[in-house]
C-alpha positions, 0 to 999 in steps of 0.5 A: 472024841466028843469035842471032835463031832461038836466041831465037825457038824458046824464045819460041814454047815459052812461047806454046804453053805458055801456049796450053796451060794457058789451054785446059786452064783453060777446059776445067775451067770448061766442065765446071763449067759443063756439071755446073750446066747438067745439075742445072739441066735435071734439078732446077731451081735446086736441081739446077744448084746441086748439079751444080755443087758434083759439078763442083768435089768436088775442091775442096771438101775444101780450101775446107772445111779452109780454113774449119775452119781460120779458125774455130780461129784465135780458139780457138787465141787463147784457148788461148794467152790464160792463157800470156801473161797468167801468163808467169813471167820466170825 
C-alpha cells in the first residue's frame, strides 16, 4: 500500500505539469489567432496577415535566420570547391 502511494504523487505531478504545458501552448495559440482576428477586423485579409505576423514577431527572427543559413549553404560549397579540387597531399 505504501509503494502505491509513493507512485501516485509523481504521476499526479507529471500529469499536472503536462496539463499546464498544454494550457500554456493553447494560450499562445489563442493570442496568435486573436492578433490575426483583430487584423482581419481592421484591414481585411491583409490586416489578418499583418496581425498574424505581429503576434508571431518573436519567431520571425528565428525563421529569417534559418532561411538565410539555408540560402548560404550553396555559397559555402562553392567557396570550398577550389580547396577540394586543388588540394595537394604533402
